[in-house]
C-alpha angles and dihedrals in degrees: 000000000000092000090089092058089046090055091048089053091047091051091047089054091049091050089051091051090048091055090049098044103027102236120152106200139025117219100177137014118198116195131190108215121179122227088236097046094101094237121140101220098205090048089050090052091049092047092049091053089057103037097047092065111114094013136102086265096052093127098025122137113232118218120185122199110196115218117208123241114254132178142178120223117217090198097062100013093233133118133218150147122304126184102188135025088251100052116124120235105282089223107042106009093241122147101208096088124143118229112240101169144006097059097091131113112179143140105256098180143357124202105207144173 
């Protein structure tokens, strides 16, 4: 389950921001996670509950905003929604599309004290 290592990286990033900006506690962490980021959201929530212990985010609320999968197709020059890496273009059925959204995993916002 790679969600534990993802949470450790998120908490490392938060600790770095705390050193830079001088905050002492994190009340809320808001993440953008793409539909195609290969992250199991419930596993990430579970991992966050465990890995946050003893950190600045020990009591932080975790909010996840799911970002939809989007792609551009070079065959028909259109874009559309995709839900897996193997979906065909919703317009022409081609499979050479370029992912333009839904693969992100980033900290969108921190509520701190």
